[in-house]
C-alpha positions as CSV (number, residue, x, y, z in Angstrom):
1,M,-16.7,-49.1,-30.8
2,T,-16.3,-52.8,-30.6
3,T,-17.4,-54.9,-27.6
4,T,-13.7,-55.6,-26.9
5,T,-12.8,-51.9,-26.8
6,L,-15.8,-51.1,-24.6
7,L,-14.7,-53.8,-22.1
8,R,-11.2,-52.5,-22.0
9,V,-12.4,-48.9,-21.4
10,A,-14.8,-50.2,-18.6
11,R,-12.0,-52.1,-16.9
12,W,-9.7,-49.1,-17.2
13,L,-12.3,-46.8,-15.7
14,L,-13.8,-49.1,-13.1
15,G,-10.8,-51.2,-12.1
16,P,-9.3,-48.7,-9.6
17,A,-12.6,-47.8,-8.1
18,L,-13.6,-51.4,-7.5
19,A,-10.2,-52.2,-6.0
20,A,-10.5,-49.2,-3.7
21,L,-14.0,-50.4,-2.6
22,A,-12.8,-53.9,-2.0
23,T,-9.9,-52.9,0.2
24,A,-12.1,-50.3,2.1
25,A,-14.6,-52.9,3.0
26,V,-12.1,-55.3,4.6
27,P,-10.9,-54.3,8.1
28,A,-7.1,-53.9,8.3
29,V,-6.6,-56.0,11.4
30,V,-8.9,-58.8,12.5
31,P,-8.4,-61.6,15.1
32,N,-6.8,-64.8,13.8
33,A,-5.5,-63.0,10.6
34,I,-1.8,-62.6,10.0
35,A,-0.7,-59.2,11.4
36,P,0.3,-56.9,8.5
37,D,4.1,-56.6,8.3
38,F,5.8,-53.3,8.7
39,T,9.3,-51.8,9.1
40,L,9.8,-48.7,11.2
41,R,12.8,-46.8,12.5
42,T,13.4,-47.0,16.3
43,T,14.2,-43.9,18.4
44,D,17.7,-45.5,18.7
45,G,18.2,-45.4,15.0
46,P,17.9,-48.8,13.4
47,N,14.9,-50.2,11.6
48,L,12.8,-52.9,13.2
49,R,10.6,-55.3,11.1
50,L,7.6,-57.0,12.7
51,H,8.1,-60.1,10.6
52,E,11.5,-60.6,12.2
53,Q,9.7,-61.2,15.6
54,R,8.1,-64.4,14.5
55,G,8.4,-67.1,17.1
56,R,7.8,-64.6,19.9
57,V,4.6,-63.1,21.4
58,V,4.4,-59.5,20.3
59,M,2.4,-56.6,21.7
60,V,2.2,-53.6,19.4
61,N,1.0,-50.5,21.2
62,F,0.1,-47.4,19.2
63,W,0.5,-44.2,21.3
64,A,1.0,-40.4,21.1
65,T,2.5,-37.9,23.4
66,W,-0.7,-35.8,23.5
67,C,-2.7,-38.8,24.7
68,G,-3.3,-38.8,28.4
69,P,-4.3,-42.5,28.7
70,C,-1.2,-43.4,26.7
71,R,1.0,-41.7,29.3
72,Q,-0.9,-43.5,32.1
73,E,-0.5,-46.9,30.4
74,M,3.3,-46.6,29.5
75,P,4.7,-47.5,33.0
76,H,2.4,-50.6,33.1
77,L,3.6,-51.7,29.7
78,S,7.2,-51.3,30.7
79,R,6.6,-53.6,33.7
80,L,5.0,-56.2,31.4
81,H,7.9,-55.9,29.0
82,D,10.4,-56.4,31.8
83,K,8.4,-59.3,33.3
84,Y,8.1,-61.4,30.2
85,R,10.8,-60.5,27.8
86,A,13.1,-63.3,28.9
87,A,10.2,-65.7,28.1
88,G,10.0,-64.6,24.5
89,F,7.7,-61.5,24.7
90,V,8.4,-58.4,22.6
91,L,6.7,-55.1,23.2
92,L,6.8,-52.5,20.4
93,G,5.6,-49.0,21.1
94,V,4.5,-47.3,17.8
95,N,4.5,-43.5,18.2
96,V,2.4,-41.5,15.8
97,D,3.7,-38.0,16.7
98,D,5.0,-35.7,13.9
99,D,7.8,-34.5,16.2
100,V,10.2,-37.3,16.9
101,R,11.8,-35.4,19.8
102,K,8.5,-35.3,21.7
103,A,8.3,-39.1,21.5
104,T,11.9,-39.6,22.5
105,D,11.6,-37.1,25.4
106,L,8.4,-38.6,26.8
107,A,9.6,-42.2,26.5
108,A,12.8,-41.2,28.4
109,K,10.8,-39.3,31.0
110,L,8.5,-42.2,31.6
111,G,11.4,-44.7,31.8
112,V,10.1,-46.8,28.8
113,T,12.1,-50.0,28.6
114,F,10.8,-51.3,25.3
115,P,11.6,-50.2,21.7
116,V,9.8,-47.1,20.5
117,L,9.1,-47.1,16.8
118,L,8.4,-43.9,14.8
119,D,5.3,-43.8,12.5
120,T,5.5,-40.1,11.7
121,D,3.6,-40.5,8.4
122,K,1.0,-42.6,10.1
123,A,1.2,-45.3,7.4
124,V,1.3,-48.2,9.9
125,S,-1.4,-46.9,12.2
126,K,-3.6,-46.4,9.2
127,R,-2.9,-49.9,7.9
128,Y,-3.8,-51.2,11.3
129,D,-6.9,-49.0,11.4
130,M,-5.9,-47.5,14.8
131,S,-8.4,-44.7,15.2
132,A,-8.3,-44.7,19.0
133,M,-5.3,-43.9,21.2
134,P,-3.8,-45.9,22.7
135,A,-4.5,-49.0,20.7
136,T,-2.9,-52.4,21.4
137,V,-2.6,-55.5,19.3
138,L,-1.4,-58.8,20.7
139,I,0.2,-61.2,18.1
140,D,0.9,-64.8,18.7
141,K,4.2,-66.7,17.9
142,D,2.8,-67.6,14.4
143,G,2.3,-63.9,13.6
144,R,-1.5,-64.0,14.0
145,V,-3.5,-61.2,15.6
146,R,-5.1,-62.6,18.7
147,F,-6.3,-59.7,20.7
148,L,-7.2,-56.0,19.9
149,H,-7.7,-53.3,22.5
150,R,-8.8,-49.8,21.7
151,G,-8.3,-47.2,24.4
152,Y,-7.1,-47.7,28.0
153,R,-8.7,-47.8,31.4
154,D,-7.2,-48.7,34.8
155,G,-6.9,-52.5,35.1
156,Y,-6.3,-53.2,31.4
157,E,-2.8,-54.2,32.3
158,K,-4.2,-57.2,34.2
159,T,-6.0,-58.3,31.1
160,Y,-2.8,-57.9,29.1
161,D,-0.9,-59.9,31.6
162,E,-3.3,-62.8,31.4
163,Q,-3.4,-62.7,27.6
164,I,0.4,-62.6,27.3
165,R,0.8,-65.5,29.7
166,G,-1.7,-67.5,27.7
167,L,0.0,-66.8,24.4
168,L,3.5,-67.6,25.9
169,K,2.2,-71.0,27.0
170,E,1.0,-72.0,23.5
């Protein structure tokens, strides 16, 4: 074989492996990076695209019906949504359940006032590397990730409130 042929074979064999390693080594979501765009269907039917929210402060909350802390957090999130939406704040609840009915039923039962998006194939939650539930990402008006929160404990809503207020003032 010629050197040129060997190089082509090596690129063909190693190219996909090197690309996979390169993407695996880089975290999906890091502070000050542009938030990865996504489009998901809402429980109401239409699709919603993250990029279309530019110019607003956006909170993306990943949750599941089987997650106790998620259930505990939802009423607090609804209050934050109601408090700041007129000021340019958007809250998107990304549900990762396989059964859409469970998500819809629980959101109704808890009185959720913000859009619930359906990530049944978990593609968006994987892209955001959301291994803990709930997980929350706060995105500034320019589309940059500013804060990441994994899990939930009593009092986190006070931290969210302060961070939202700060981002709205920018």
